[in-house]
C-alpha positions as CSV (number, residue, x, y, z in Angstrom):
1,M,26.1,-43.0,21.7
2,R,26.0,-42.9,17.9
3,S,22.9,-40.5,18.1
4,S,24.8,-38.1,20.5
5,V,28.0,-38.1,18.2
6,F,25.7,-37.4,15.1
7,R,24.1,-34.4,17.1
8,I,27.5,-32.9,18.0
9,T,28.9,-33.4,14.4
10,L,25.7,-31.8,12.9
11,Y,26.1,-28.9,15.6
12,I,29.7,-28.3,14.8
13,K,29.2,-28.3,11.0
14,L,26.1,-26.0,11.3
15,V,28.1,-23.5,13.5
16,R,30.8,-23.5,10.7
17,Y,28.4,-22.8,8.1
18,K,26.6,-20.2,10.0
19,N,29.9,-18.4,10.7
20,R,31.0,-18.7,7.3
21,F,27.7,-17.3,5.7
22,K,26.9,-15.0,8.8
23,L,23.5,-16.7,9.0
24,T,21.3,-16.0,12.0
25,N,17.9,-17.1,13.2
26,Q,16.5,-13.8,11.9
27,L,17.3,-14.4,8.3
28,R,13.8,-15.6,7.4
29,P,10.4,-15.1,8.8
30,Y,9.8,-18.9,9.9
31,T,7.7,-19.5,12.8
32,V,8.9,-21.8,15.8
33,K,6.7,-24.8,16.2
34,S,6.0,-27.0,19.3
35,T,7.9,-30.3,19.8
36,G,6.1,-32.6,22.1
37,T,4.7,-30.9,25.0
38,R,7.1,-28.2,25.2
39,P,7.8,-25.6,22.9
40,I,11.1,-26.1,21.0
41,S,12.9,-23.2,22.9
42,E,12.9,-25.1,26.0
43,V,14.3,-28.1,24.6
44,K,18.1,-28.8,25.1
45,P,19.8,-25.9,23.7
46,L,22.0,-28.2,21.4
47,M,19.0,-29.8,19.7
48,A,16.9,-26.7,19.5
49,Q,19.8,-24.7,17.9
50,S,20.6,-27.7,15.3
51,V,16.9,-27.9,14.5
52,L,16.5,-24.2,13.9
53,W,19.5,-23.7,11.9
54,L,18.8,-26.8,9.8
55,G,15.7,-24.9,8.7
56,T,17.7,-22.4,7.1
57,T,20.7,-24.4,6.1
58,W,19.5,-26.5,3.4
59,E,17.7,-23.6,1.6
60,Y,20.9,-21.6,1.7
61,W,23.0,-24.4,1.0
62,T,21.2,-25.3,-2.4
63,K,21.5,-21.6,-3.2
64,E,25.1,-21.3,-2.7
65,M,26.0,-24.3,-4.7
66,Q,24.4,-22.9,-7.6
67,K,26.6,-19.7,-7.4
68,S,30.0,-19.3,-8.5
69,R,33.1,-18.4,-6.5
70,R,32.8,-14.7,-7.8
71,Q,29.3,-14.3,-6.7
72,K,30.1,-15.4,-3.5
73,K,32.9,-13.0,-2.9
74,L,30.8,-10.0,-4.4
75,E,28.1,-11.1,-1.8
76,R,30.2,-11.2,1.2
77,K,32.0,-7.8,0.2
78,Q,28.3,-6.3,-0.2
79,L,27.3,-7.7,3.2
80,Q,30.5,-6.3,4.8
81,C,29.8,-2.9,3.4
82,R,26.4,-2.8,4.5
83,E,27.1,-3.7,7.8
84,A,29.7,-1.1,8.1
85,Q,27.6,1.7,6.6
86,A,24.8,0.7,9.2
87,T,26.6,2.8,11.8
88,N,27.3,5.5,9.5
89,Y,24.1,6.5,8.2
90,A,23.3,10.3,8.0
91,T,19.6,9.6,8.7
92,K,19.4,7.4,11.7
93,T,15.9,7.4,13.0
94,P,13.8,4.2,14.4
95,F,11.2,4.7,11.4
96,R,14.4,4.8,8.9
97,D,15.9,2.0,10.5
98,A,12.7,-0.2,10.0
99,E,12.5,0.9,6.5
100,R,16.4,-0.3,5.6
101,N,15.2,-3.7,7.3
102,F,12.4,-4.3,4.9
103,K,13.9,-3.0,1.8
104,S,17.4,-5.1,2.4
105,R,17.7,-7.9,-0.2
106,L,21.1,-9.0,1.4
107,P,20.7,-9.8,4.1
108,P,17.0,-10.7,4.0
109,P,14.8,-8.8,6.3
110,N,13.8,-9.7,9.7
111,F,10.0,-10.5,9.6
112,S,9.6,-11.7,13.1
113,N,7.9,-8.6,14.4
114,V,5.3,-8.1,11.7
115,F,1.6,-7.9,12.5
116,D,-0.2,-10.8,10.6
117,F,-4.0,-10.2,11.2
118,D,-4.8,-13.2,8.8
119,N,-2.5,-15.7,10.6
120,I,-2.7,-14.2,14.3
121,E,-2.1,-17.7,15.6
122,D,1.4,-17.6,14.1
123,C,2.4,-14.3,15.6
124,S,4.8,-14.0,18.6
125,A,3.3,-13.9,22.0
126,E,4.2,-10.1,22.4
127,I,2.0,-9.2,19.2
128,K,-0.6,-11.6,20.0
129,N,-1.2,-9.8,23.2
130,K,-1.5,-6.3,21.4
131,I,-4.1,-7.2,18.9
132,V,-7.7,-6.7,20.0
133,Q,-10.6,-8.1,18.1
134,V,-13.5,-5.9,18.3
135,D,-17.1,-5.9,16.7
136,L,-17.9,-3.8,13.8
137,S,-21.0,-1.6,14.5
138,N,-22.8,-3.2,11.3
139,D,-21.9,-6.5,9.6
140,L,-20.5,-6.2,6.3
141,D,-22.6,-9.4,5.3
142,K,-25.8,-7.4,5.4
143,E,-27.8,-7.2,2.3
144,E,-27.2,-3.5,1.8
145,Y,-23.3,-4.0,1.5
146,K,-23.4,-7.2,-0.6
147,K,-23.2,-5.3,-4.1
148,L,-20.0,-3.6,-2.7
149,F,-18.2,-6.2,-1.3
150,G,-19.8,-9.2,-3.2
151,Q,-21.7,-12.1,-2.1
152,F,-20.5,-15.6,-1.2
153,D,-21.6,-18.8,-2.7
154,E,-20.7,-20.9,0.2
155,I,-20.6,-20.4,4.1
156,D,-17.3,-19.8,5.2
157,E,-16.5,-19.2,9.1
158,K,-13.4,-17.2,8.6
159,R,-14.8,-15.1,5.7
160,D,-17.9,-14.4,7.7
161,L,-15.8,-13.3,10.7
162,N,-13.9,-10.8,8.2
163,R,-17.1,-9.1,7.7
164,K,-18.2,-8.8,11.5
165,K,-14.7,-7.9,13.0
166,A,-12.2,-5.2,13.1
167,Y,-8.8,-5.2,14.7
168,L,-7.1,-2.8,17.2
169,I,-3.8,-2.5,18.5
170,K,-3.3,-2.0,22.1
171,D,-1.3,1.5,23.1
172,F,-1.5,2.4,19.6
173,P,-5.2,4.3,19.1
174,G,-6.1,5.6,16.0
175,F,-5.5,2.5,13.7
176,I,-8.5,0.2,12.6
177,F,-7.8,-3.0,10.3
178,I,-10.5,-4.9,8.8
179,R,-9.5,-8.2,7.4
180,N,-10.4,-8.7,3.6
181,P,-14.3,-8.7,3.2
182,F,-14.2,-8.8,-0.6
183,T,-15.3,-11.9,-2.9
184,P,-12.6,-12.4,-5.4
185,E,-15.0,-11.1,-8.2
186,A,-15.5,-7.7,-6.0
187,Q,-11.7,-7.4,-5.9
188,K,-11.5,-8.1,-9.7
189,Y,-14.0,-5.4,-10.4
190,I,-12.5,-2.7,-8.6
191,I,-9.0,-3.6,-10.2
192,K,-10.5,-3.3,-13.5
193,R,-11.9,0.1,-12.5
194,C,-8.4,1.2,-11.3
195,L,-6.7,0.2,-14.5
196,K,-9.0,0.8,-17.2
197,D,-11.6,3.6,-16.0
198,F,-9.7,5.6,-13.2
199,A,-5.9,5.8,-15.1
200,K,-7.3,8.2,-17.9
201,Y,-8.3,11.8,-18.5
202,P,-9.3,14.1,-16.7
203,N,-7.4,12.2,-13.8
204,K,-4.2,13.3,-13.4
205,S,-1.2,10.5,-13.1
206,N,2.5,10.8,-13.1
207,L,2.9,10.0,-16.7
208,D,1.1,13.3,-17.6
209,T,4.5,15.4,-17.2
210,H,6.1,13.8,-19.7
211,Y,4.1,12.1,-22.2
212,A,0.9,13.2,-24.4
213,L,-1.5,10.7,-23.1
214,P,-4.3,9.8,-25.1
215,K,-7.7,10.9,-23.7
216,E,-9.0,7.1,-23.6
217,G,-6.2,6.3,-21.6
218,I,-2.9,4.0,-21.8
219,W,-4.9,0.7,-20.8
220,K,-7.1,0.8,-24.2
221,L,-3.8,0.9,-26.2
222,H,-2.3,-1.9,-24.0
223,E,-5.3,-4.1,-24.8
224,K,-4.8,-3.7,-28.5
225,V,-0.9,-4.5,-27.9
226,Y,-1.9,-7.8,-25.9
227,N,-4.4,-8.9,-28.3
228,G,-2.3,-8.3,-31.3
229,Q,-3.9,-5.6,-32.8
230,L,-1.4,-3.1,-32.4
231,N,2.3,-3.4,-33.3
232,E,5.5,-1.4,-33.3
233,N,4.7,-0.4,-37.1
234,D,1.9,1.3,-36.2
235,S,1.7,5.1,-35.6
236,E,0.1,5.1,-32.4
237,F,2.2,2.2,-30.9
238,Y,4.7,4.6,-29.0
239,V,3.2,7.3,-27.0
240,P,4.7,10.8,-28.3
241,L,6.6,13.0,-25.4
242,K,5.0,16.1,-24.5
243,A,8.3,18.1,-24.9
244,F,7.8,17.4,-28.9
245,V,4.2,18.2,-29.0
246,K,2.3,21.4,-29.8
247,E,1.0,23.0,-26.5
248,E,-2.5,23.3,-27.5
249,N,-2.8,19.6,-28.1
250,T,-1.7,18.5,-24.7
251,E,-3.8,20.8,-22.7
252,Q,-5.3,19.0,-19.7
253,Y,-8.5,20.8,-19.3
254,N,-10.7,22.9,-21.6
255,N,-14.1,24.2,-21.2
256,D,-16.1,21.3,-22.7
257,D,-14.3,18.9,-20.1
258,V,-15.0,21.3,-17.3
259,D,-18.9,21.2,-18.3
260,E,-19.0,17.6,-18.5
261,S,-16.5,16.2,-15.8
262,L,-15.8,19.0,-13.5
263,N,-17.6,20.5,-10.8
264,I,-15.4,23.9,-10.6
265,Q,-16.0,25.9,-7.6
266,D,-15.5,29.7,-7.7
267,N,-13.0,31.4,-5.5
268,Q,-15.8,32.7,-3.1
269,D,-17.1,29.2,-2.6
270,V,-13.6,28.1,-1.9
271,N,-13.1,31.3,0.6
272,N,-16.4,30.4,2.4
273,Q,-15.4,26.6,3.0
274,C,-11.9,27.6,4.5
275,N,-13.5,30.3,6.5
276,N,-16.1,27.8,8.0
277,H,-13.5,25.3,8.7
278,N,-11.4,27.6,10.6
279,N,-14.2,28.7,12.5
280,N,-14.8,25.1,13.7
281,N,-11.2,24.7,14.3
282,R,-10.5,22.3,11.4
283,C,-7.6,24.2,10.3
284,N,-4.4,23.4,12.2
285,N,-2.6,26.4,13.3
286,N,0.6,24.4,13.5
287,N,0.1,23.0,10.0
288,N,1.6,25.4,7.3
289,N,0.1,23.3,4.4
290,N,-3.4,23.8,6.2
291,N,-2.6,27.5,6.8
292,N,-1.5,28.3,3.2
293,Q,-4.3,26.4,1.8
294,C,-6.9,28.2,3.8
295,N,-5.4,31.7,3.9
296,N,-3.9,32.3,0.6
297,N,-6.2,29.9,-1.6
298,N,-6.5,32.9,-4.2
299,N,-2.6,32.7,-4.9
300,N,-2.5,29.0,-5.0
301,L,-5.4,28.5,-7.5
302,E,-3.0,28.8,-10.5
303,K,0.0,26.5,-9.9
304,S,2.6,25.6,-12.4
305,E,3.2,22.3,-13.4
306,P,6.8,20.6,-13.9
307,S,8.3,21.2,-17.3
308,P,8.3,17.9,-19.6
309,S,11.7,16.4,-20.4
310,P,12.5,15.7,-24.0
311,T,15.3,13.1,-22.8
312,V,12.5,10.6,-21.0
313,P,12.3,7.2,-23.2
314,I,9.7,7.1,-25.9
315,L,7.7,3.8,-24.5
316,S,4.9,1.5,-25.8
317,P,1.7,1.5,-24.0
318,S,2.4,-1.9,-22.2
319,E,5.9,-0.4,-20.8
320,L,3.9,2.6,-19.8
321,M,1.6,0.7,-17.9
322,R,4.3,-0.6,-15.7
323,K,5.6,2.9,-15.2
324,L,2.3,4.2,-13.9
325,R,2.5,5.3,-10.4
326,W,-0.4,7.2,-9.2
327,I,-3.5,8.9,-10.6
328,T,-5.8,11.4,-8.4
329,L,-9.5,11.2,-7.8
330,G,-11.7,14.3,-7.0
331,Y,-9.9,17.3,-6.1
332,Q,-6.6,17.2,-8.1
333,Y,-3.3,17.3,-6.3
334,H,-0.4,19.5,-7.1
335,W,2.6,17.4,-6.3
336,P,5.4,20.0,-5.9
337,T,3.7,22.2,-3.4
338,K,1.7,19.4,-1.7
339,T,-1.6,21.2,-2.1
340,Y,-4.9,20.6,-3.5
341,H,-6.1,22.3,-6.7
342,L,-9.1,23.9,-5.3
343,D,-10.5,25.1,-8.7
344,R,-10.1,21.2,-10.0
345,Q,-12.6,19.2,-8.4
346,L,-13.6,16.4,-10.7
347,K,-16.8,14.1,-9.8
348,F,-15.7,11.3,-7.3
349,P,-16.6,7.7,-8.5
350,Q,-19.7,7.0,-7.1
351,D,-18.8,3.0,-6.3
352,I,-15.6,4.2,-4.4
353,D,-17.5,6.8,-2.7
354,N,-20.3,4.0,-1.5
355,L,-17.4,1.4,-0.4
356,T,-15.9,4.4,1.9
357,T,-19.4,5.4,3.2
358,A,-20.0,1.9,4.3
359,V,-16.7,1.6,6.2
360,V,-17.6,4.9,7.9
361,K,-20.7,3.4,8.9
362,V,-19.3,0.2,10.3
363,I,-16.4,1.5,12.3
364,D,-18.7,4.3,14.1
365,G,-18.1,3.9,17.8
366,I,-15.4,1.4,17.7
367,K,-13.4,1.2,20.9
368,L,-10.4,-0.5,22.8
369,P,-12.2,-2.5,25.5
370,D,-11.7,-1.1,29.2
371,D,-9.8,1.7,27.5
372,D,-11.8,5.3,27.1
373,N,-8.7,7.1,25.5
374,F,-9.9,5.9,22.0
375,I,-13.2,5.8,20.8
376,H,-13.7,6.3,17.0
377,K,-16.7,8.8,16.5
378,Y,-17.1,10.6,13.1
379,E,-20.8,11.3,12.0
380,V,-21.4,9.6,8.9
381,S,-23.6,12.3,7.6
382,K,-20.4,14.5,7.8
383,W,-18.2,12.0,5.6
384,K,-18.0,13.2,2.0
385,P,-15.0,11.6,0.0
386,E,-13.5,14.2,-1.9
387,A,-10.3,13.3,-2.7
388,G,-8.2,10.2,-3.4
389,V,-4.9,8.7,-4.6
390,I,-4.5,5.3,-6.3
391,N,-0.8,4.0,-6.0
392,Y,0.3,1.6,-8.6
393,Y,3.1,-0.4,-7.2
394,Q,5.5,-2.7,-9.0
395,L,7.3,-5.4,-7.0
396,K,10.7,-3.4,-6.3
397,D,8.8,-0.1,-5.5
398,N,8.5,1.4,-2.1
399,L,6.7,4.4,-0.6
400,M,9.0,6.4,1.9
401,A,7.8,7.6,5.2
402,H,5.2,10.5,4.9
403,V,2.3,12.4,6.4
404,D,-0.9,12.9,4.7
405,K,-1.6,16.4,6.1
406,S,-2.8,18.5,3.0
407,E,-6.5,18.1,3.8
408,I,-8.0,21.3,5.6
409,N,-10.1,18.2,7.6
410,M,-7.8,16.2,9.6
411,D,-10.9,15.0,12.0
412,S,-12.0,12.7,9.4
413,P,-10.4,9.3,8.7
414,L,-8.3,8.3,5.7
415,I,-9.5,5.1,4.3
416,S,-7.0,2.6,2.3
417,F,-8.0,-0.5,0.5
418,S,-5.2,-2.8,-0.8
419,F,-5.4,-5.3,-3.9
420,G,-2.8,-7.5,-5.3
421,H,0.4,-8.5,-3.9
422,T,1.0,-8.4,-0.1
423,C,3.0,-5.3,1.3
424,I,4.5,-4.6,4.5
425,F,3.3,-1.4,5.9
426,L,5.2,0.8,8.4
427,I,2.9,3.3,10.6
428,G,4.5,5.2,13.4
429,G,3.9,8.6,15.5
430,L,4.1,12.1,15.0
431,T,7.8,12.2,13.9
432,R,10.2,9.6,12.7
433,E,12.0,9.2,16.1
434,V,9.1,7.0,17.0
435,A,9.6,3.4,16.1
436,P,6.7,2.1,13.8
437,I,4.9,-1.0,13.6
438,A,5.0,-3.5,10.6
439,I,2.0,-4.8,9.3
440,Y,1.0,-7.4,6.5
441,L,-1.6,-5.8,4.2
442,R,-2.8,-8.4,1.8
443,S,-5.5,-8.4,-1.1
444,G,-8.7,-7.0,0.0
445,D,-7.5,-5.7,3.4
446,I,-9.0,-2.3,4.7
447,S,-6.7,0.1,7.0
448,I,-8.2,3.3,8.5
449,M,-6.1,6.0,10.3
450,C,-8.1,8.1,12.5
451,G,-7.8,10.2,15.7
452,I,-4.1,10.9,16.6
453,R,-3.1,8.3,13.9
454,R,-4.3,10.3,11.1
455,A,-1.1,12.7,11.4
456,C,1.3,10.1,11.8
457,F,4.2,9.0,9.5
458,H,3.7,5.8,7.5
459,G,5.2,4.1,4.4
460,V,5.2,1.1,2.3
461,P,8.9,-0.2,2.1
462,R,8.5,-3.5,0.5
463,I,6.0,-5.5,-1.8
464,L,6.5,-9.3,-1.1
465,E,7.0,-11.4,-4.2
466,G,5.2,-14.2,-5.1
467,T,2.1,-13.2,-2.5
468,L,-0.6,-12.8,-5.5
469,P,-3.7,-14.6,-4.5
470,E,-4.6,-17.5,-6.8
471,Y,-8.0,-16.0,-7.6
472,L,-6.0,-13.1,-9.1
473,K,-4.0,-15.2,-11.4
474,S,-4.8,-16.1,-14.9
475,N,-7.1,-19.1,-14.9
476,N,-7.4,-19.7,-18.7
477,L,-11.1,-20.2,-18.3
478,K,-13.2,-19.3,-21.4
479,E,-15.8,-17.8,-19.0
480,D,-13.3,-15.5,-17.4
481,S,-10.9,-14.8,-20.7
482,E,-11.1,-11.0,-20.0
483,W,-9.4,-11.3,-16.6
484,D,-6.2,-12.7,-18.4
485,I,-4.7,-9.2,-19.2
486,Y,-5.5,-8.0,-15.9
487,A,-3.9,-11.0,-14.2
488,N,-1.0,-10.5,-16.3
489,Y,-0.5,-6.8,-15.0
490,M,-1.2,-7.9,-11.4
491,S,1.4,-10.8,-11.6
492,T,3.9,-8.0,-11.0
493,S,1.7,-5.4,-9.1
494,R,0.0,-4.1,-6.0
495,I,-3.0,-1.3,-6.3
496,N,-3.6,0.6,-3.2
497,I,-6.6,3.0,-3.1
498,N,-6.6,5.8,-0.2
499,V,-9.5,8.2,0.2
500,R,-9.7,11.2,2.2
501,Q,-12.1,14.3,3.0
502,V,-10.6,17.6,2.1
503,F,-13.0,20.0,3.8
């Protein structure tokens, strides 16, 4: 009797608490575990609801106790405003709704329908039924790939599986997922390359518009500040603004740099390549960007850059590193027109070239079992990584829905590598009217968009705080002391490398 009274009393209290703070079972991404031989959803409704609400109640109650009345009142008003706005958004599409869900801080997002390839057993039954595990055409554990992905000292069944298997999604052709095949040391090597070697001249970055960046890059100055070799009293501590620097000192390219770093193609070569791809039906007649680039490439060779602003803040190297958002590899990209500088083809990094070529080899011939509608076939001999973008995310950054369609060759796959914090990746259809699926991308994961999925909308609405792997954190070991500065940066960051073929 006492037990029943306790359950009823607990139920009433939880209902009142739930109504007061508008708690629902969708407030946090918990997993419903089993009770005895039956799932919890089949236990008596009263006990089931009590247990489920209790999981969220204690966490929220302790947080609420720490808040003042004013804070609680403001949060309730904000929640009411958001609920009212939800029905009045000017852009209300399934993709936009998904972005709003994951960007929301109050209330927290609903993570219940996210594909988690690293913990498939914890996914819902609906998601489990959609995930298909297939064999790679070649194991990434072979000797020829160990220099790229690293060599593990110990045998681990899950890690070995990551190098032999890929994952597809039923009724969603053109998306291929490879679970982290990298060793921690291999990931650290690539992260160092992205921060120290790639984020500098002659590669273009978002900082180049307003700041007169040194040729050796910001990272080198950041290292001096971090190690106490540079302080605010030194002349080079603050990076000058382009608006106040003479033009000849801020020129991005000159003849010496072209001879050493660039492989410039003349107009005739560009014309020939465009014409060849036209003949091979690789220029999509419905794609204005591709048509413009193929037919009007001579007119587009000289593209004006945005004017530097005199009002942007003057920042230290360490502050600027946190403002870095992207750099371009290979063919330099002109963001205002969303086209490539066909006369600015930098040498593509050989190690990233080797990584992407290995991925193209191992996914060749991948298909959904018992479904011939999707078979990935792209000849390895045709693959040539010609352009890439490295995105640098801070924890509150996001990337809105977009389509990568500036490339003339849309038959080749787009290959993406993730490092650092976990993110939510959305990928949908040819328009924003198609509801996207959400996927966790963890450090080391590889995602490939090919076939019909190559021209689909995708984006990153959320970086998940507190998800940096332990092996990327500072370990204070003398033998790995060099990593400390990189660990400090990665503590609030995610890096994504995506590579594509232009022609």
